[in-house]
Backbone as a chain_set.jsonl record, in Angstrom:
{"seq": "XXXXXXXXXXXXXXXXXXXXXXXXXXXXXXXXXXXXXXXXXXXXXXXXXXXXXXXXXXXXXXXXXXXXXXXXXXXXXXXXXXXXXXXXXXXXX", "coords": {"N": [[-48.551, -33.014, 2.704], [-50.433, -32.355, 0.745], [-49.312, -30.053, -0.281], [-47.238, -30.988, -1.89], [-48.71, -32.265, -3.85], [-49.885, -30.144, -5.139], [-47.82, -28.951, -6.491], [-46.449, -28.436, -9.702], [-45.071, -29.935, -12.623], [-41.798, -28.91, -13.275], [-41.387, -27.728, -10.794], [-41.973, -29.572, -8.734], [-39.964, -31.419, -9.157], [-37.722, -29.811, -8.619], [-38.115, -29.265, -5.889], [-37.938, -31.865, -4.82], [-35.299, -32.508, -5.504], [-33.953, -30.573, -3.985], [-34.625, -31.421, -1.394], [-33.412, -33.951, -1.361], [-30.695, -33.222, -1.689], [-30.285, -31.717, 0.671], [-30.565, -33.721, 2.554], [-28.39, -35.382, 1.913], [-26.25, -33.633, 2.416], [-26.476, -33.266, 5.141], [-25.608, -35.572, 6.343], [-23.194, -36.838, 8.467], [-22.575, -34.428, 9.691], [-22.555, -34.071, 12.415], [-20.071, -33.682, 14.516], [-19.399, -34.918, 16.895], [-20.32, -37.46, 16.778], [-19.249, -40.587, 16.162], [-20.245, -42.525, 14.502], [-20.696, -41.821, 11.892], [-18.349, -41.763, 10.466], [-16.211, -41.506, 7.646], [-14.931, -44.025, 5.604], [-11.688, -44.358, 4.569], [-10.263, -45.075, 1.398], [-7.622, -45.34, 0.86], [-4.247, -45.189, 2.267], [-3.905, -43.356, 5.334], [-3.084, -39.929, 5.398], [-1.421, -36.933, 6.454], [-1.825, -33.422, 7.052], [0.341, -30.803, 7.13], [1.023, -27.605, 8.601], [2.94, -25.226, 7.237], [3.658, -22.831, 8.354], [2.948, -22.708, 11.13], [3.843, -25.143, 12.012], [2.185, -27.23, 12.86], [0.45, -30.296, 12.623], [-2.26, -32.029, 11.008], [-5.158, -34.245, 10.823], [-6.425, -35.292, 7.645], [-9.077, -34.566, 7.405], [-9.593, -32.604, 9.235], [-11.117, -29.76, 10.779], [-9.553, -27.574, 11.173], [-7.648, -27.149, 9.2], [-4.837, -25.719, 7.452], [-4.546, -22.838, 5.22], [-4.348, -23.391, 1.68], [-1.888, -22.572, 0.57], [-0.145, -22.852, 2.667], [0.222, -25.524, 3.196], [1.551, -28.835, 3.678], [2.038, -32.179, 2.706], [2.123, -34.981, 4.762], [3.231, -38.253, 5.4], [3.047, -39.893, 7.645], [2.676, -40.063, 11.255], [5.131, -40.328, 12.48], [6.857, -39.308, 10.509], [5.984, -36.641, 10.505], [6.536, -35.771, 13.176], [9.288, -36.159, 13.207], [10.07, -34.132, 11.583], [9.731, -31.988, 13.158], [7.055, -31.175, 13.543], [4.069, -30.472, 15.344], [1.399, -32.317, 16.831], [-2.029, -31.595, 16.085], [-4.214, -30.25, 18.483], [-6.918, -30.474, 18.298], [-7.863, -32.443, 16.38], [-6.259, -34.58, 17.035], [-4.113, -36.23, 15.608], [-2.376, -38.474, 15.924], [-3.587, -40.377, 17.423]], "CA": [[-48.662, -33.854, 1.534], [-51.173, -31.613, -0.272], [-48.416, -29.086, -0.911], [-46.541, -31.689, -2.963], [-49.655, -32.559, -4.922], [-50.191, -28.913, -5.853], [-46.679, -28.553, -7.312], [-46.597, -28.96, -11.055], [-43.924, -29.98, -13.526], [-40.434, -28.73, -12.793], [-41.343, -27.31, -9.392], [-41.895, -30.752, -7.873], [-38.618, -31.965, -9.332], [-36.815, -28.92, -7.904], [-38.313, -29.491, -4.455], [-37.397, -33.183, -4.488], [-33.839, -32.416, -5.581], [-33.513, -29.802, -2.824], [-34.754, -32.285, -0.214], [-32.37, -34.982, -1.455], [-29.408, -32.587, -1.42], [-30.173, -31.363, 2.088], [-30.355, -34.966, 3.297], [-27.017, -35.813, 1.67], [-25.326, -32.717, 3.07], [-26.58, -33.345, 6.599], [-24.958, -36.793, 6.823], [-21.844, -36.641, 8.967], [-22.341, -33.086, 10.204], [-22.379, -34.119, 13.86], [-18.671, -34.022, 14.726], [-19.237, -35.717, 18.099], [-20.86, -38.79, 16.526], [-18.283, -41.364, 15.4], [-20.895, -43.518, 13.654], [-20.764, -41.335, 10.516], [-17.013, -41.606, 9.916], [-16.009, -41.978, 6.289], [-13.829, -44.977, 5.512], [-10.776, -43.991, 3.497], [-9.879, -46.207, 0.571], [-6.171, -45.42, 0.82], [-3.6, -44.951, 3.555], [-4.133, -42.024, 5.886], [-1.983, -38.983, 5.345], [-1.626, -35.797, 7.335], [-1.562, -32.117, 6.453], [1.106, -29.937, 8.015], [1.006, -26.167, 8.366], [4.341, -24.827, 7.121], [3.889, -21.632, 9.154], [2.845, -22.983, 12.573], [4.412, -26.476, 12.253], [1.182, -28.107, 13.463], [-0.098, -31.172, 11.59], [-3.666, -32.367, 11.197], [-5.773, -35.269, 9.98], [-6.836, -34.663, 6.385], [-10.458, -34.086, 7.498], [-9.695, -31.678, 10.376], [-11.724, -28.466, 10.456], [-8.552, -26.534, 11.392], [-6.596, -27.241, 8.188], [-4.322, -24.418, 7.023], [-4.794, -22.417, 3.841], [-3.652, -24.238, 0.704], [-0.501, -22.135, 0.346], [0.654, -23.2, 3.847], [0.081, -26.963, 3.447], [2.506, -29.847, 3.25], [1.505, -33.515, 2.958], [2.997, -35.837, 5.565], [2.742, -39.619, 5.233], [2.861, -40.595, 8.916], [2.948, -39.277, 12.466], [6.588, -40.358, 12.677], [7.451, -38.346, 9.581], [5.641, -35.292, 10.965], [7.276, -35.422, 14.398], [10.725, -36.086, 12.891], [10.279, -32.832, 10.945], [9.401, -30.996, 14.198], [5.659, -30.754, 13.53], [3.334, -30.809, 16.562], [0.036, -32.766, 16.514], [-3.155, -30.702, 16.355], [-4.947, -30.583, 19.702], [-8.34, -30.666, 17.991], [-8.136, -33.725, 15.706], [-5.371, -35.603, 17.616], [-3.799, -37.099, 14.478], [-1.6, -39.684, 16.234], [-4.35, -41.274, 18.3]], "C": [[-49.392, -33.116, 0.417], [-50.293, -30.604, -0.989], [-47.652, -29.736, -2.055], [-47.465, -31.958, -4.141], [-49.964, -31.328, -5.756], [-49.032, -28.445, -6.733], [-46.791, -29.202, -8.68], [-45.252, -28.947, -11.771], [-42.584, -29.88, -12.826], [-40.339, -28.335, -11.337], [-41.213, -28.507, -8.461], [-40.503, -31.36, -7.958], [-37.61, -31.128, -8.559], [-36.908, -29.139, -6.399], [-37.703, -30.824, -4.039], [-35.875, -33.194, -4.535], [-33.296, -31.666, -4.372], [-33.574, -30.639, -1.551], [-33.647, -33.333, -0.215], [-30.998, -34.399, -1.147], [-29.242, -32.236, 0.047], [-29.954, -32.602, 2.943], [-28.92, -35.457, 3.125], [-26.015, -34.939, 2.409], [-25.368, -32.815, 4.586], [-25.911, -34.585, 7.166], [-23.539, -36.463, 7.257], [-21.56, -35.259, 9.512], [-22.133, -33.053, 11.71], [-20.975, -34.608, 14.155], [-18.449, -34.892, 15.956], [-19.701, -37.151, 17.907], [-19.91, -39.562, 15.625], [-18.931, -42.354, 14.447], [-20.956, -43.092, 12.196], [-19.393, -41.156, 9.888], [-16.935, -42.193, 8.519], [-14.812, -42.92, 6.295], [-12.97, -44.585, 4.325], [-10.38, -45.224, 2.71], [-8.366, -46.377, 0.517], [-5.572, -45.179, 2.19], [-3.831, -43.523, 4.02], [-2.878, -41.183, 5.712], [-2.369, -37.787, 6.2], [-1.246, -34.524, 6.599], [-0.848, -31.26, 7.482], [0.963, -28.488, 7.605], [2.458, -25.699, 8.376], [4.668, -23.579, 7.929], [3.921, -21.936, 10.652], [3.513, -24.295, 12.974], [3.493, -27.345, 13.105], [0.67, -28.997, 12.339], [-1.437, -31.743, 12.013], [-4.035, -33.618, 10.411], [-6.293, -34.557, 8.73], [-8.269, -34.145, 6.411], [-10.67, -33.11, 8.655], [-10.292, -30.34, 9.927], [-10.747, -27.302, 10.648], [-7.402, -26.609, 10.383], [-6.127, -25.847, 7.779], [-4.764, -24.086, 5.597], [-3.911, -23.235, 2.905], [-2.184, -23.848, 0.534], [0.424, -22.476, 1.519], [0.647, -24.695, 4.148], [1.267, -27.767, 2.935], [1.885, -31.2, 3.589], [2.553, -34.344, 3.684], [2.401, -37.239, 5.568], [2.491, -40.368, 6.531], [3.107, -39.643, 10.074], [4.448, -39.218, 12.719], [7.29, -39.362, 11.766], [7.206, -36.92, 10.066], [6.469, -34.896, 12.186], [8.777, -35.347, 14.136], [11.075, -34.776, 12.19], [9.848, -31.688, 11.862], [8.012, -30.393, 14.066], [4.993, -31.261, 14.8], [1.928, -31.261, 16.187], [-1.018, -31.727, 16.9], [-3.878, -31.169, 17.62], [-6.42, -30.845, 19.46], [-8.611, -32.051, 17.408], [-7.266, -34.874, 16.214], [-4.924, -36.632, 16.577], [-3.054, -38.39, 14.809], [-2.352, -40.652, 17.129], [-5.359, -42.062, 17.524]], "O": [[-49.009, -33.236, -0.746], [-50.498, -30.327, -2.171], [-47.436, -29.102, -3.088], [-47.045, -31.885, -5.296], [-50.27, -31.441, -6.943], [-49.234, -27.626, -7.629], [-47.176, -30.365, -8.803], [-44.416, -28.07, -11.552], [-42.272, -30.65, -11.917], [-39.315, -28.579, -10.698], [-40.437, -28.472, -7.507], [-39.932, -31.766, -6.946], [-36.727, -31.683, -7.906], [-35.887, -29.191, -5.713], [-37.025, -30.903, -3.015], [-35.233, -33.823, -3.694], [-32.29, -32.074, -3.791], [-32.668, -30.57, -0.721], [-33.016, -33.575, 0.814], [-30.217, -35.013, -0.42], [-28.167, -32.436, 0.612], [-29.24, -32.548, 3.945], [-28.3, -35.902, 4.091], [-25.04, -35.444, 2.966], [-24.388, -32.477, 5.25], [-25.669, -34.645, 8.371], [-22.772, -35.874, 6.495], [-20.401, -34.938, 9.777], [-21.578, -32.083, 12.227], [-20.7, -35.804, 14.061], [-17.411, -35.546, 16.059], [-19.496, -37.983, 18.791], [-19.774, -39.234, 14.446], [-18.229, -42.974, 13.649], [-21.242, -43.922, 11.333], [-19.272, -40.467, 8.876], [-17.515, -43.242, 8.239], [-13.795, -42.633, 6.925], [-13.463, -44.489, 3.201], [-10.183, -46.296, 3.283], [-7.879, -47.451, 0.163], [-6.298, -44.986, 3.165], [-3.938, -42.6, 3.212], [-1.758, -41.671, 5.86], [-3.52, -37.657, 6.618], [-0.455, -34.541, 5.655], [-1.367, -31.019, 8.572], [0.805, -28.171, 6.426], [3.127, -25.767, 9.407], [5.842, -23.294, 8.167], [4.816, -21.477, 11.362], [3.728, -24.534, 14.163], [3.954, -28.1, 13.96], [0.473, -28.524, 11.22], [-1.718, -31.917, 13.199], [-3.343, -34.009, 9.471], [-6.567, -33.357, 8.762], [-8.653, -33.367, 5.538], [-11.811, -32.822, 9.016], [-10.003, -29.855, 8.833], [-11.077, -26.163, 10.321], [-6.291, -26.172, 10.687], [-6.917, -24.904, 7.759], [-5.282, -24.936, 4.874], [-2.848, -23.712, 3.303], [-1.33, -24.719, 0.37], [1.645, -22.397, 1.382], [1.026, -25.099, 5.248], [1.891, -27.441, 1.925], [1.271, -31.351, 4.645], [3.714, -34.403, 3.278], [1.19, -37.395, 5.724], [1.79, -41.381, 6.527], [3.67, -38.562, 9.901], [4.974, -38.182, 13.125], [8.206, -38.657, 12.191], [8.113, -36.088, 10.041], [7.039, -33.806, 12.223], [9.473, -34.556, 14.774], [12.231, -34.353, 12.197], [9.627, -30.566, 11.408], [7.799, -29.236, 14.43], [5.31, -32.349, 15.28], [1.311, -30.656, 15.311], [-0.896, -31.063, 17.93], [-4.12, -32.364, 17.793], [-7.102, -31.385, 20.331], [-9.494, -32.759, 17.89], [-7.51, -36.028, 15.861], [-5.32, -37.794, 16.659], [-3.108, -39.33, 14.017], [-1.786, -41.659, 17.552], [-6.091, -42.866, 18.101]]}, "num_chains": 1, "name": "protein.A"}
C-alpha cells in the first residue's frame, strides 16, 4: 500500500491503468473453465480452412490464416461442402 502512496501524478494513473488492463485481459484465459464463455449477440458461424477443409468455431485457437478462411453458416453447410469438424473445438457439439 505504501508503494501506491509514494507514486505521484501520472505514475499512479499509469500503474492503475496497467492493473486494470491486466485484470481485463486475464478474464476468460482459462480454456478449461466454461464459466467465462462469451455470449454471442448473433447467430453462430464457423470458419473453414480452404486448404485443409477443416472447420472451426469462430473462437477456436486453431483458426487458419486469414487468406485461407471461409465463413460457413452452419455445421450442415460445412459438412455438405466436405469440411471436417475440428477435433479441438468440436464445432457441431
